[in-house]
N, C-alpha and C positions, 0 to 999 in steps of 0.2 A: 664747027662740032662734027668730030666723026660718026659715020653711022653707029659703030659700038656704044659710043658716049650717049647717043640720044636714045638707043633701047634701054640702055640701064636709067637713064633720065623717066622715061615713060614708065618703067617696071617702080620707080620710086613715088612717081606720083599714083600710080594706080594702088599700089600698097598704102600709101598718107591716105588716100581717100577711104579706102576701106576701112580703116583703122578710126578715121574720124566719123564715118556713118556708124560705126559699130558704137562707140561712146557716146555718141549722139541720142542714140535709140536707148543706149543703157541709163542715158540720165533722163530724157524726156519721155519714154513709156513708164507711165505709172499702172501699179496691179488693178487690175478691174475688181469691183466691190465684192461680185460673186465668183471670181477666177477661183478655180479647183473645186465648186460645189457641183452637186446635182440638183435639181429642181424636182419636186413632189408635190402635186395639188389634188384635191379631191372635192368636189361639188357636192358629193354625199355627207361628208364630214366636215363641210365648211371649214376646212383646214389647207394651209399650205406652208411648206417649210424649204429648209434647203440642208443638205448633209454633205460630208467631205467626200472625195474620190474615194479614198480608200476601201469603203463600204458599198456593198449593194443592199436593194432593198427588197424584200418578199413583202406582200400583202397577202394575209389569210382571213377568209371568212369561218368564224368560229362561232356561229349563232345557234342556237337551239331553239325547239319549239316555243320556248319560255320568253328567250330575250335576244336582239340581236347583238351581237359580239365579232367587232374585227380587230386584227392585230398588224401593226406594221413593224417589220424587224430587219434591224440594221446590223448587219454582220460583215467582219473583213473578208473583202474579195478574194476569195481565194478558189481554185478549182475544186478542192475538197469540200469548202464550205458551199460551194454551189451544189454540189452532186447531193449532199446532206440535206439541203435545203428543198431540192426538188424532188427527193424521194427515192433518187438513183443508189443511194447506197444507205444502208440500214442505220435507225437512230443512234446515236451514242452521245457523251457527254460534249457537248458544244461550247466552243469558246464563249467567253461572256460577249452580250448584244446590248445595242440600244433597242427598246420595245415600246411601241406606243400601244395601248391598248384603249379600244373606243367602246362604250358600253351604253345600250339604251338604258336610260334613265326612267323606267317604269315608276318606281315610286316618287319621281319628282325631287330625290334628296338633295340638299346642299353637298357640297364636298366634303364637309366634316362628318355628315350624316352616313354619307356613303363610305369612306375611309373606315369608319369606326363600327358600321354596320355591315358591311358586306366582306364576303371571305377573298374575293377578288384582290383585295387591296394587299392582302399579307400583313397588315397592321399588327395581328396578334405576334409576327414574327418581330417587331421593333421596339424600341425601347421606350414606346408610349408618348413620344415628345413629337408636337406638330410645331411648324412655324410658316410663315406666312411669306408668299413671294408672287411674282407676277409673271405671267406666259404671255405672250401677245396681247398684252394691254389688259389680260384677265387675271381676276384675283384667283391665286392658288393657295394649296399647302402643300407642304414639304415634309419628308420623314424617311429615315434609313432603317432598314431591315438585314436582317443576315438569314441565310438559307444554304443553298448548295454555293453560292455565291453572296459577298456583299451586295448589298443594292439601294440604290439612292431612288426615291420616287416624288415626283410632283404630280398632284391630281387637282382638277378642276371642273365643276358643272357648267355646263353650256347647253341653252338651247335643247333640252331634252337628252342631252347626251352626257357621259362622264368621259372624261379624258386623262389617261395615266400614262405620264411618261416616266419610264423606269432605264437606268443604265445599272448593267451588272459588271461586278468587277472585283479583282484580287486584293488590291492594294490602293489607299486612297491616292496614289501618285500615278496611276496609270493613264495611260495617254486617252482613252476612252472615256473617262470624266471629263478631261476637256473638250474632245470632241463633242459629249453631251452638253457641256454647257455652252459650246459655241451654235449647236443644233436649236437650242432653245432661244435663243437670242433672234432666229430668223422665222420662228412662229409666227404666222397671221392666221386669224379667223376672220372669214366673212361675215362683215357685217349684219346685223339682225336688223332688217327695215322697220322703221316707226309707221309706215302707213300699210293698209292691205295691199297685196301682189295681185296683179291679175295674172292668173296661172291656169293649166289646164290638168287634169287629174284623171287617172285611170285606176280601176281594181275591183275589190268583191265589195258589196253592198252587204250590210251586215247589222247586227245590235253589237255596241261596243262591249268590249270585257270589261269588267271591272279591274282598278289598279290591284287592291287587296282581294286577292282569291282566298283568304282565310275566312273560316267562320260562314256563318247563312248568308245565301246570296238573294239579293230582290229581284223581281221578275220584271222591273220596268225595263223598256227598250230604246235606248238613245241610238237614234239611227247614226251610222256612221261608214266610213270606208276606210279598207285596209288596201293598200297600195303594193305592188309588187316587191319592193324593198323591205316590208313588213311593219311599214307606218301605219297608224291610225290616223283618222281626221273625223271630227264631228262635223255631220251634215246638217246644212240649212237651205231649204227649197224656197224659203220665203221670196226672194228676190228673183225668181225664175218666172219667166212670162209664160211659157207654154206649158200645155197640160203637162203634170207630171205621170211617165206612163206606170202602169201597174209593175209592182217591184217587189220581189221575196228575198229573204236571206238568202247568199250565196249567189245572186244574180252578179253580171260582170258589166260595170256602167263606166261610163267617160262622159266628162263633161268640163265647161269652160266656167271659171268664177273667182272670187276672190278670195284670200286666203289671208287670215289674221292667225299668227302665231301664238300659241298658249301663252307666252311671256306675255302679251299685249293684254289681254284679258282682265277687265276689273272686277273681276269675280273668282272666289274659289270653288265654286260648283262643280267646276270640268275637273277637279283634282283627281275625283274618284275614277277618272277614263285616263287610260294611257295615250293620250291623244297627242299630237304635234301641234295642232290649231283646230280653227273652225273654219270650213269650206263651203262659202255660201255660193250655192250656183245661180249662175245669172243667165246661161244659154247653152246650147249644142248638149243637152243632155239625152243620150241614149244607151240603150241596152245593148251588149256587144255580143 
């Protein structure tokens, strides 16, 4: 075999090998389950989800002195949209988005009571029809409404929070609706523990406010703790072995103990207070 023919043969082998590897990889490589998705999770909201890469996520704290409220906003990832969301450009009519509103459920409403009774739901702009669905294995309510954009809403109540998933669109055939439906399939909620959980809390020692602030208010003081994230806990010093320091309303304290979520209480007496649970202090109580 001449040197020239040998070179040609080697080239053919190399090219053939490359073609084989290409097709082998193309055939055997399977798409990953979450390929092309971003992940989001929050311990504060007990929430995890995934969303498509054409979008970027902005988290906003929209709380007031009366209620904790946060919003997760998903918009198409363009330089202009990022500038508007960051406040670098003045506000304008924004393109349709996917929004997840998370509200403190001070009234301990069911999902339907919240939808029908709270202005946040925009249910008055709907056709008045509710249907049931599930999100993250939790029962939820669905409805559509009309405003600046058409919108589809999914609402559920869980663990002293209301979750409102909304997609805004122009036409029922818009791609953003398909992306919204895909996002809902990825939603997972942190399981609510069945037994008291040992934890540490710190915050402000006070008399718990009443859930219903209308009408005459009684003067009894149910002692509690308000943490830095605005959540209230009823306090139980019964299990504490050490002497309780002298405490007055407004003192900052920290402690270790057992937390029983409100959902696991076998009495309705605590519904009058907007608590997340009862914190039984066992040790390490101190003033800050």
